[in-house]
C-alpha positions as CSV (number, residue, x, y, z in Angstrom):
1,M,3.5,33.9,-3.6
2,S,2.8,30.3,-4.6
3,D,5.4,27.5,-4.6
4,P,6.3,26.9,-8.2
5,G,7.0,23.2,-7.3
6,A,3.5,22.7,-5.8
7,H,1.0,20.7,-7.8
8,R,-2.7,20.3,-7.6
9,V,-3.7,16.8,-6.6
10,E,-6.2,15.6,-9.2
11,R,-7.1,12.3,-7.6
12,E,-7.0,10.9,-4.1
13,C,-6.4,7.1,-3.6
14,V,-6.4,4.8,-0.6
15,E,-4.5,1.6,0.2
16,G,-5.3,-1.0,2.8
17,Y,-2.5,-3.2,4.2
18,L,-4.4,-6.2,5.7
19,Y,-2.5,-7.9,8.5
20,S,-2.9,-10.2,11.5
21,T,-0.9,-10.8,14.7
22,P,0.7,-12.7,16.3
23,P,2.9,-13.4,14.5
24,L,2.8,-10.4,12.2
25,R,1.6,-11.6,8.8
26,L,0.4,-9.5,5.8
27,L,-2.2,-10.4,3.1
28,L,-1.0,-9.6,-0.4
29,F,-3.1,-9.7,-3.5
30,Q,-2.0,-10.6,-7.0
31,R,-3.5,-8.4,-9.7
32,S,-5.0,-10.0,-12.8
33,P,-2.8,-10.2,-15.9
34,A,-4.8,-7.3,-17.5
35,R,-3.8,-5.2,-14.4
36,G,-0.1,-6.2,-14.5
37,G,-0.1,-9.5,-12.6
38,F,2.0,-8.1,-9.7
39,W,1.5,-8.3,-5.9
40,V,-0.2,-5.3,-4.1
41,P,-2.3,-4.2,-1.1
42,I,-5.9,-3.4,-1.5
43,S,-6.2,0.0,-3.2
44,G,-8.6,2.3,-5.1
45,K,-9.7,5.8,-5.9
46,V,-11.7,8.0,-3.6
47,E,-15.1,8.4,-5.3
48,P,-17.4,11.4,-5.1
49,G,-19.9,9.5,-2.9
50,D,-17.2,8.7,-0.3
51,A,-17.5,10.8,2.9
52,D,-13.8,10.7,3.5
53,F,-10.7,8.5,3.0
54,L,-11.8,6.0,5.6
55,A,-15.1,5.6,3.9
56,A,-13.3,5.0,0.6
57,L,-11.1,2.4,2.2
58,R,-14.0,0.6,3.7
59,R,-15.8,0.5,0.3
60,E,-12.7,-0.8,-1.4
61,L,-12.3,-3.5,1.3
62,V,-15.8,-4.7,0.6
63,E,-15.5,-4.5,-3.2
64,E,-12.1,-6.3,-3.4
65,T,-12.2,-8.7,-0.5
66,G,-15.7,-8.9,1.0
67,L,-14.3,-7.6,4.3
68,T,-17.1,-5.8,6.2
69,A,-15.9,-5.9,9.8
70,P,-12.1,-5.4,10.2
71,L,-10.8,-5.8,13.8
72,A,-9.1,-2.4,13.5
73,I,-8.1,0.3,11.0
74,R,-5.5,2.9,11.6
75,A,-3.8,5.5,9.4
76,L,-0.1,4.8,8.6
77,D,0.4,8.5,8.2
78,W,1.7,7.8,4.7
79,H,0.5,10.2,2.1
80,Q,2.4,9.8,-1.2
81,P,1.9,11.9,-4.3
82,F,2.7,10.2,-7.6
83,D,2.1,10.7,-11.3
84,G,-1.2,9.0,-12.2
85,P,-1.8,7.1,-15.5
86,N,-2.9,10.3,-17.1
87,G,0.2,12.2,-16.0
88,A,-1.7,14.3,-13.4
89,V,-0.7,14.2,-9.7
90,W,-2.5,11.6,-7.7
91,R,-2.0,10.9,-3.9
92,L,-2.0,7.7,-1.9
93,H,-3.2,7.5,1.7
94,A,-2.2,4.2,3.4
95,Y,-4.0,2.4,6.2
96,A,-3.2,-0.7,8.3
97,V,-6.2,-3.0,8.5
98,R,-6.2,-5.7,11.1
99,V,-8.1,-8.9,10.3
100,P,-8.4,-12.3,12.1
101,A,-5.4,-14.6,11.6
102,G,-5.9,-16.8,8.6
103,W,-8.9,-14.8,7.4
104,T,-10.0,-15.8,3.8
105,P,-10.9,-13.0,1.4
106,R,-13.4,-13.2,-1.4
107,L,-11.5,-12.0,-4.5
108,S,-12.9,-9.6,-6.9
109,D,-12.1,-9.7,-10.6
110,E,-9.2,-7.2,-9.9
111,H,-7.2,-10.0,-8.3
112,V,-6.4,-13.6,-9.2
113,A,-4.7,-14.8,-6.0
114,Y,-3.8,-13.9,-2.4
115,R,-1.1,-15.0,0.1
116,W,-0.4,-14.6,3.8
117,V,3.3,-13.7,4.1
118,D,5.7,-12.4,6.8
119,P,6.8,-8.8,6.5
120,A,10.2,-9.5,4.8
121,T,8.4,-11.5,2.1
122,A,5.9,-8.7,1.7
123,V,8.7,-6.2,1.2
124,A,10.3,-8.5,-1.4
125,E,7.1,-9.3,-3.2
126,L,5.3,-5.9,-3.4
127,H,5.7,-4.3,-6.8
128,F,5.9,-0.5,-5.9
129,S,8.5,1.1,-3.7
130,D,5.9,3.1,-1.8
131,N,4.1,-0.2,-0.9
132,R,7.3,-1.5,0.5
133,R,7.8,1.6,2.6
134,A,4.2,1.5,3.9
135,V,4.9,-2.1,5.1
136,E,8.0,-0.9,6.9
137,L,5.9,1.7,8.6
138,L,3.3,-0.8,9.6
139,V,6.0,-3.1,11.1
140,E,7.5,-0.1,13.0
141,Q,4.1,0.8,14.5
142,E,3.2,-2.8,15.4
143,R,6.6,-3.6,17.0
144,G,7.3,-0.1,18.4
145,P,10.5,1.9,17.8
146,A,12.4,0.3,20.6
147,R,11.8,-3.2,19.1
148,S,12.2,-2.3,15.5
149,A,15.2,-4.0,13.8
150,G,15.6,-1.5,11.0
151,P,15.0,-2.2,7.3
152,L,13.2,-5.5,6.7
153,R,15.9,-6.7,4.3
154,S,18.0,-7.7,7.3
155,G,15.8,-8.1,10.3
156,P,14.5,-11.0,12.4
157,W,11.7,-11.5,9.8
158,G,14.1,-12.8,7.1
159,S,17.1,-11.8,5.1
160,G,18.1,-11.3,1.5
161,R,18.3,-8.5,-1.0
162,V,15.2,-6.5,-1.5
163,P,15.0,-4.8,-4.9
164,R,14.8,-1.1,-4.6
165,H,13.7,-0.3,-8.2
166,R,11.8,-2.4,-10.6
167,V,10.4,-1.9,-14.1
168,G,7.1,-0.1,-13.8
169,D,7.9,1.2,-10.3
170,R,6.6,4.5,-9.1
171,R,9.8,6.5,-9.0
172,P,10.4,9.9,-7.4
173,V,10.1,12.8,-9.9
174,R,11.7,16.1,-9.1
175,S,9.6,19.1,-10.0
176,G,11.1,22.1,-8.2
177,P,11.2,21.6,-4.5
178,A,8.2,19.1,-4.5
179,H,8.9,15.4,-5.0
180,R,6.4,12.8,-6.1
181,L,6.4,9.3,-7.6
182,R,5.9,8.4,-11.2
183,R,3.6,5.4,-11.7
184,S,3.7,3.3,-14.8
185,R,1.2,0.6,-15.6
């Protein structure tokens, strides 16, 4: 018997969280006004010609930043379903992408600016809640569980209130036992 809350994923997407160490810094990208103007990681849809999620990520890195040789790429083990712009279920697969400290990207027309920031600032600036959670996972993996200071809103990387929900945020949607996020553009 099938799970009534299960949904077919119509579209797979990848996200790349570019970072450098030490100290741990993340590279955020501001979308163009036509795309909302908010701060995000590199992201894109998996296309039919992509061999796998990693190939899709590498293609997006080249297209959006010009990055052809990252120092390292690793999966964050973050696979988040959400409602796509057409109302169908899409799923994000997040990756940590290590680049040299101070590396300068070549921006595509999808973005108008970039900034190197500390993890707490990244969590405060990123538009979508799942982006903020992926940064928290990246920090946990980089620092290790024994050195993790818990949520970034009150750690050694900074302090202050981190908004949990924002207008246009991807929010959990309950649909039977399955949960996913709703994405508004």
